[in-house]
C-alpha positions in Angstrom: 43.5 64.3 90.0 43.4 60.7 89.4 40.5 58.5 90.6 37.8 60.1 92.9 36.4 57.9 95.8 34.7 58.2 99.0 36.9 58.9 102.0 36.2 59.4 105.9 35.9 63.1 105.2 33.0 62.6 102.7 30.4 61.7 105.4 28.3 64.5 107.4 28.3 65.3 111.1 26.2 62.9 113.1 23.6 64.4 115.6 25.4 67.9 115.5 28.8 66.4 116.3 31.9 65.8 114.4 31.6 62.1 113.5 34.4 59.6 114.1 35.1 56.6 111.9 33.0 54.4 114.4 30.0 56.8 114.4 30.2 57.2 110.7 29.8 53.5 110.5 26.9 53.4 113.0 25.1 55.7 110.6 24.9 53.1 108.0 24.8 49.9 110.1 22.8 50.7 113.2 18.8 50.6 112.7 16.9 54.1 113.1 13.5 52.7 113.3 11.7 49.6 113.9 11.4 48.7 110.3 15.0 49.2 110.0 15.9 46.7 112.7 14.5 43.9 110.7 16.1 44.9 107.3 18.4 42.6 105.8 22.2 43.2 106.3 23.8 44.9 103.4 26.1 42.9 101.4 29.8 43.6 101.8 30.1 44.6 97.9 27.4 47.3 98.7 29.3 48.8 101.5 32.6 49.0 100.0 33.4 52.4 98.8 33.5 52.5 95.0 36.2 54.4 92.9 35.0 56.4 89.9 37.4 57.5 87.1 37.6 61.4 86.8 37.3 61.9 83.0 38.8 65.5 83.3 41.8 64.7 85.5 44.0 65.6 82.5 41.9 68.7 81.5 42.8 71.1 84.1 45.8 73.6 83.7 48.2 74.6 86.6 46.5 76.6 89.3 49.4 78.2 91.4 46.7 79.7 93.7 45.5 82.3 91.2 41.8 82.6 89.8 41.5 81.2 86.3 37.7 82.3 85.7 35.2 84.7 87.0 32.0 83.9 88.9 28.9 84.0 86.7 25.3 83.9 88.2 23.4 85.1 84.9 21.0 82.4 84.8 20.7 81.5 88.4 20.6 77.8 89.4 16.9 76.9 89.7 13.4 78.2 89.2 13.6 80.1 92.4 16.9 81.8 91.5 16.4 82.4 87.7 16.1 86.1 86.6 13.3 87.5 84.6 15.6 88.9 82.1 19.2 88.0 80.8 21.7 89.6 78.6 24.8 88.6 76.8 28.2 88.8 78.3 29.7 92.1 77.0 33.4 91.3 77.5 35.5 92.0 74.6 38.7 89.8 73.9 41.8 91.7 74.7 43.9 90.6 71.6 47.1 92.0 73.2 46.7 89.7 76.4 49.3 87.2 77.0 47.0 84.5 77.4 45.2 85.2 73.9 48.7 85.2 72.3 49.6 81.9 74.0 46.2 80.4 72.7 47.1 81.7 69.0 50.2 79.8 69.2 48.8 76.6 70.6 46.1 76.6 67.9 48.8 77.0 65.2 50.7 74.3 66.8 47.9 71.9 66.7 46.8 72.7 63.2 50.5 72.0 62.1 50.9 68.6 63.8 47.3 67.6 63.0 46.6 66.2 66.5 43.2 64.7 67.3 42.8 65.9 70.6 42.9 69.5 71.5 43.1 70.7 75.1 44.7 74.2 75.0 43.8 75.5 78.5 45.8 72.6 79.9 48.9 74.3 78.8 48.2 77.8 80.0 48.7 79.4 83.4 45.4 80.5 85.4 46.0 84.2 84.7 46.3 83.3 81.1 43.2 81.3 81.1 41.2 84.0 82.7 42.3 86.5 80.0 40.5 84.4 77.3 36.8 84.9 76.7 36.5 83.5 73.2 38.4 81.2 70.8 40.1 82.6 67.9 38.7 82.3 64.4 42.0 80.3 63.4 40.2 77.3 65.0 38.9 76.8 61.7 42.4 75.3 60.8 42.0 72.3 63.1 40.1 70.1 60.6 42.1 67.1 62.0 40.8 67.5 65.8 38.4 64.8 66.8 38.1 65.7 70.5 37.9 69.2 71.6 38.2 69.7 75.6 37.3 73.2 77.1 36.9 72.2 80.7 36.5 74.9 83.2 37.2 77.9 81.0 36.3 81.6 81.2 34.9 81.6 77.8 31.6 83.6 77.3 31.3 82.7 73.5 32.7 80.5 70.7 33.2 81.8 67.4 31.2 80.5 64.2 34.6 79.2 62.8 34.0 76.2 65.0 31.8 74.9 62.3 34.9 74.2 60.1 36.2 71.5 62.6 34.1 69.0 60.7 36.0 66.0 62.1 34.8 66.6 65.7 33.3 63.6 67.4 33.6 64.7 71.0 32.8 68.3 72.3 33.5 69.0 76.1 33.2 72.5 77.4 32.2 71.0 80.7 32.0 73.4 83.8 32.6 76.4 81.4 29.8 78.1 83.4 29.9 81.2 81.5 29.0 79.7 78.1 25.1 79.9 78.0 24.8 79.5 74.3 26.6 78.3 71.1 26.7 79.3 67.5 24.3 77.5 65.2 27.5 76.7 63.1 28.2 74.0 65.6 25.6 72.0 63.7 28.0 71.7 60.7 30.1 69.3 62.7 27.9 66.4 62.1 30.1 63.7 63.5 29.9 65.0 67.0 28.5 61.8 69.0 29.3 62.7 72.5 29.3 66.0 74.3 29.6 67.2 77.9 28.2 70.4 78.9 27.0 72.1 82.1 23.2 72.1 81.3 22.3 74.4 84.3 24.4 77.1 82.5 22.3 77.2 79.4 19.6 79.5 78.2 16.3 77.8 78.3 17.6 74.6 79.9 15.1 71.8 80.5 15.8 72.0 84.3 14.7 75.4 85.2 14.2 77.2 82.0 16.0 80.5 82.3 15.1 83.1 79.8 17.1 83.7 76.5 18.4 87.4 75.7 16.2 89.3 73.7 17.6 89.7 70.1 17.0 92.4 67.4 14.8 90.6 64.9 16.4 92.6 61.9 19.7 94.9 61.9 20.3 96.6 58.7 23.7 97.5 57.5 23.2 101.3 57.9 21.9 100.9 61.5 25.0 99.2 62.7 28.5 98.2 61.4 28.2 94.4 61.1 32.0 94.2 61.4 32.2 96.0 64.9 29.1 95.0 66.9 28.5 95.4 70.7 28.6 91.8 72.1 26.2 92.8 74.8 23.8 93.5 72.5 24.2 91.0 69.5 26.4 88.4 71.5 29.2 88.8 69.1 31.6 91.3 68.0 31.1 90.8 64.2 29.0 88.9 61.8 30.3 88.3 58.3 28.7 85.0 57.1 25.3 83.4 57.2 24.8 80.7 59.8 22.5 79.0 57.4 23.8 79.4 53.8 27.5 80.4 54.6 27.1 83.4 52.1 28.0 87.1 53.2 25.9 89.2 55.7 26.4 92.5 54.4 22.8 94.1 53.9 20.9 93.1 56.8 21.2 90.7 59.9 18.4 88.4 61.1 19.1 86.8 64.5 16.9 83.9 66.3 17.5 81.4 68.8 16.7 77.6 68.2 17.3 74.9 70.5 18.8 71.9 68.6 20.7 68.7 69.7 24.7 68.5 69.3 26.0 65.1 70.4 24.3 64.1 73.5 22.8 67.6 74.6 20.4 70.0 73.3 21.9 73.3 73.1 20.6 76.9 72.5 22.0 78.1 69.3 22.2 81.6 68.1 21.4 81.9 64.3 23.0 84.9 62.4 21.3 84.8 59.0 21.4 86.8 55.9 17.7 86.8 55.0 14.3 85.7 55.8 14.7 82.8 53.4 17.4 81.5 55.5 15.4 81.6 58.6 12.7 79.9 56.8 15.1 77.0 55.9 16.1 76.4 59.7 15.0 72.9 60.8 12.5 72.3 63.7 13.6 72.9 67.4 14.2 70.0 69.4 11.0 68.3 70.9 10.4 69.7 74.5 11.7 73.2 73.8 10.4 76.4 72.3 8.8 75.0 69.3 9.8 77.6 66.9 12.9 79.8 66.2 12.3 83.0 68.3 14.0 86.2 69.3 14.0 85.6 73.1 13.1 88.0 75.9 11.0 87.5 78.7 7.8 87.3 76.8 8.9 83.8 75.1 6.8 80.8 76.6 9.0 77.8 77.3 7.7 74.4 78.2 7.4 73.7 81.9 10.6 72.9 83.7 11.4 69.4 85.0 12.9 70.4 88.5 
């Protein structure tokens, strides 16, 4: 993709007609009012189009004219379009899909060579990328990766094993618009200092405060198989270890939401805890968000949106 700059096609129509280069120039140099007539001329350096580097030019996989992801309108995009209720994405990963098998191989390859930057979706075709809705638990092996790029994916969830990627410094799931939340285990990656996420896609984001999915405060082992859960209800297909103490979750599951900083962003984090004691051990949520861990749903009162 290279550098992105302004071109002649970047400017709008003028007075309802297709603008030529000359009329485009008039938009910026001809006065539109009496006050404008006496305004100082703009210096040449201010009128020269500037080029801005595209940070994600090397993060996009091959297209081939086929769709690589699905459209998501779960949370809306403004206070006007946000829904009253939201639910988790219920898709389950097809582990027999070619895209999943390719991703497993890429993870193994990265673990073997100890690479510091991992951009798996760049090496996958568009149909393959669309087949992947989560990352495999084997990402726990990527302990040397410092920079994880998940640009423009079809992911709907990230597994808690990402907490084992303790060398992470940069986390970039930018434009993965179906990622509305992250696992609390991501906070174990304490070295993350830089992140790039699509804020408007997040539950409870500060821009327009879409709601969080409602959680079941307690699920006992006799009420559900914690190793075979419905992701539309619990957000995941299985919970085996506690997000807080890393111990086994085998008797009961306690779920809450908490908004905490990760890198340069504040993320909605799903906590899967083994006990009320672990819930009590959670840190305070970030200032400007719901002030306590909560179970989501439309009744949760959020701070006012900024936009």
